[in-house]
Structure formats: C-alpha cells, structure tokens
C-alpha positions as CSV (number, residue, x, y, z in Angstrom):
1,L,120.1,84.2,211.1
2,E,116.3,84.3,211.6
3,M,114.4,81.9,209.3
4,S,113.2,84.9,207.2
5,L,116.9,85.7,206.6
6,L,117.6,82.1,205.9
7,E,115.0,82.2,203.2
8,S,116.7,85.2,201.6
9,L,120.2,83.9,201.6
10,S,122.0,83.9,198.3
11,I,123.9,80.9,197.0
12,E,127.2,82.7,197.8
13,E,126.0,83.4,201.4
14,M,125.0,79.7,201.8
15,I,128.4,78.6,200.6
16,N,130.1,81.1,202.9
17,L,128.3,79.5,205.9
18,Q,129.4,76.0,205.1
19,G,131.7,74.5,207.7
20,H,130.9,77.0,210.4
21,P,129.5,76.0,213.8
22,V,125.8,76.9,214.0
23,I,122.9,76.6,216.4
24,I,119.5,75.8,214.8
25,K,116.3,76.4,216.8
26,C,113.3,74.5,215.6
27,I,109.6,75.0,215.9
28,Q,107.6,72.2,217.5
29,G,103.8,72.2,217.6
30,G,103.6,75.9,216.9
31,R,106.1,76.9,219.7
32,S,109.8,77.1,220.1
33,G,111.4,73.8,220.8
34,T,114.5,71.7,220.1
35,K,118.0,73.2,219.4
36,F,120.6,71.5,217.3
37,E,124.3,72.4,217.2
38,G,126.8,71.3,214.6
39,N,129.0,72.4,211.7
40,L,126.9,73.4,208.7
41,F,127.4,71.0,205.9
42,T,124.9,72.5,203.4
43,I,121.6,74.3,202.8
44,D,119.3,73.2,200.0
45,P,118.7,76.5,198.1
46,I,115.1,75.4,197.2
47,S,113.6,73.8,200.3
48,R,116.0,75.5,202.8
49,N,116.6,72.1,204.4
50,V,119.8,72.2,206.4
51,I,122.4,69.4,207.0
52,I,124.7,69.7,209.9
53,I,127.5,67.4,211.1
54,R,127.8,66.8,214.8
55,F,131.1,65.6,216.2
56,D,131.9,63.3,219.1
57,D,132.9,65.6,222.0
58,K,135.5,63.1,223.2
59,S,137.3,62.8,219.8
60,E,137.7,64.5,216.5
61,N,135.4,61.9,214.8
62,P,132.0,62.8,213.3
63,L,129.2,61.5,215.4
64,E,126.2,62.0,213.1
65,M,124.9,63.9,210.1
66,L,121.5,65.5,210.7
67,T,119.0,66.8,208.1
68,I,116.7,69.5,209.5
69,M,113.6,70.4,207.4
70,G,113.5,74.0,206.3
71,N,109.9,74.5,207.3
72,S,110.7,73.5,210.9
73,I,113.5,76.0,211.4
74,E,112.7,79.0,213.5
75,S,116.3,80.5,213.5
76,M,119.9,79.6,212.7
77,D,122.8,81.4,214.2
78,K,126.6,81.1,213.9
79,C,128.0,80.0,217.2
80,I,130.0,82.6,219.2
81,D,131.1,80.0,221.8
82,L,132.1,76.7,220.3
83,P,129.8,73.9,221.5
84,S,131.5,70.6,222.4
85,N,130.0,68.8,219.4
86,C,131.3,71.3,216.9
87,R,134.7,71.9,215.4
88,P,136.1,75.3,214.7
89,F,135.9,76.4,211.0
90,S,139.1,75.6,209.1
91,L,140.3,74.8,205.6
92,D,141.0,71.2,206.7
93,L,137.4,70.8,207.9
94,M,136.2,72.2,204.6
95,N,138.4,69.9,202.6
96,W,137.1,67.0,204.6
97,M,133.5,68.0,204.1
98,N,134.1,68.5,200.3
99,S,135.7,65.0,200.1
100,L,132.4,63.6,201.4
101,V,130.7,64.6,198.2
102,G,133.6,63.8,195.9
103,Q,135.0,67.3,195.8
104,G,138.5,67.9,197.0
105,D,140.9,65.3,198.4
106,P,140.5,64.0,201.9
107,S,144.3,63.7,202.2
108,Q,144.7,67.5,201.9
109,T,145.9,68.5,205.4
110,D,148.2,71.0,207.0
111,S,151.2,69.1,205.5
112,N,150.1,70.3,202.1
113,S,149.2,73.8,203.2
114,E,152.5,75.3,201.9
115,E,151.8,73.6,198.5
116,N,148.2,74.9,198.6
117,M,149.4,78.4,199.3
118,K,151.8,78.2,196.3
119,R,149.0,77.0,194.1
120,L,146.7,79.7,195.4
121,Q,149.3,82.4,194.6
122,Q,150.0,81.0,191.1
123,L,146.3,80.8,190.3
124,V,145.6,84.4,191.5
125,E,148.5,85.7,189.5
126,W,147.5,83.8,186.4
127,L,143.9,84.9,186.7
128,K,144.8,88.6,187.2
129,K,147.3,88.5,184.4
130,N,144.5,87.3,182.1
131,Y,142.1,90.0,183.4
132,I,139.8,87.5,185.1
133,S,137.8,88.8,188.1
134,V,139.0,87.1,191.3
135,I,138.5,87.9,195.0
136,E,140.5,86.2,197.8
137,K,138.1,85.4,200.6
138,P,138.9,85.2,204.3
139,D,138.4,81.5,204.5
140,G,141.3,81.0,202.0
141,S,139.1,80.3,199.0
142,L,138.7,82.3,195.8
143,L,135.6,83.8,194.2
144,I,135.9,84.0,190.4
145,F,133.4,86.1,188.4
146,D,131.5,86.7,191.6
147,T,129.8,83.3,191.2
148,V,132.4,80.4,191.3
149,Q,134.1,79.5,194.5
150,I,137.3,77.5,194.4
151,S,138.9,76.0,197.5
152,A,142.2,74.3,198.3
153,P,143.9,72.5,196.6
154,F,142.7,74.8,193.7
155,R,142.1,72.2,191.0
156,P,139.3,72.3,188.4
157,S,137.3,69.7,190.5
158,D,137.4,72.1,193.5
159,C,135.2,74.7,191.8
160,I,131.6,75.2,193.1
161,C,128.9,77.0,191.3
162,D,125.1,76.7,190.8
163,N,125.4,77.6,187.1
164,G,126.7,74.6,185.1
165,I,127.8,76.5,182.1
166,V,129.8,79.1,184.1
167,L,131.2,76.2,186.3
168,E,132.5,74.3,183.2
169,R,134.1,77.4,181.7
170,V,135.8,78.3,185.0
171,R,137.0,74.7,185.4
172,N,138.5,75.0,181.9
173,I,140.2,78.3,182.8
174,V,141.7,76.7,186.0
175,Q,142.9,73.7,183.9
176,K,144.7,76.1,181.5
177,A,146.6,77.7,184.4
178,N,148.7,74.6,184.6
179,L,149.5,74.9,188.4
180,S,152.4,73.0,189.7
C-alpha cells in the first residue's frame, strides 16, 4: 500500500489489515530510508500513525511495539514472505492483540476453537433468522450491517465499530442471541 493508498483506506480496510505482517518504508530527510517489519496492530484513522508489534525471532514472545508517524511513511505493504520478527496472521494472534486493549479474552486459544465455531454458527443462524445483514469474512470474523466487525469468541464485547450508536445497538443484538 503506497502512502497515498494508506491515506484513502476505509475503517473496514484498516481493520482487515490488523494482525497481518507488514513492511513499512519510511522517509528520512526527503529520501527513502528505514524499513520496519512487524504485525500491524492498528492504524489511527485520523493521523494515519501506525502501530506494529515486532516479535522475538527466537521465541513466540513480543519484542516491542513501535509507533510510526503517519507523515513519515512512504509505503506499507503486506509481507509475502514472513520476516523472522513477524508471526503469521491467525485468529489466536488477533485474540491476543484484542486482549491488549481489553477486547476479547487472552485465554481464547485453539482449545476453544470448536466452541468458537459453534458460537459463530449459532450467531450467524440467529442473525439471518432475524433478517440482519451479516457477512462471514475469510479471517473468521463477521461483518454486521457492513460496519460492525465481531471476532471470536463472538460476545458483545468483541464487536468493533467506529460509530458508537451502531456499536451499542449491535452489542445489544448479540446479547439477545443468547449464545451457549
């Protein structure tokens, strides 16, 4: 993604990039300079500041979290080949990242993936039965009303949206689904 594309990303596109390994090329002194590699944590929709998490290449542990100022970014690309300080995109990685900001449960791991799949199926069936627009995304999350993203384990607190009113209404809808 060239910086001009980074500036035009929608909120949904920014959310879809979260967790993926990226390479960010920065401008230094008016010329191309430093490159940073890591898993995208978030992009500020106003300033276009980017936060990435870099992992220790000898273990699974995070090494550091870097903030890169939006006005210093020349380009940002998804990694084709996985750098040593990145982790492949996965639902477990997204759950861990969400837990850093109080969304999701850090204990949600593969051992709960069967339960998460059951909850996902129940929620999709319930939403469709009630004529609520829902799209199943390739990363395992759902997009409700084309604006609210909900990830495993599919609880009201796992909903993400930049519109507070819509977010609250969708959280209430998910609560009413009474998922087991």
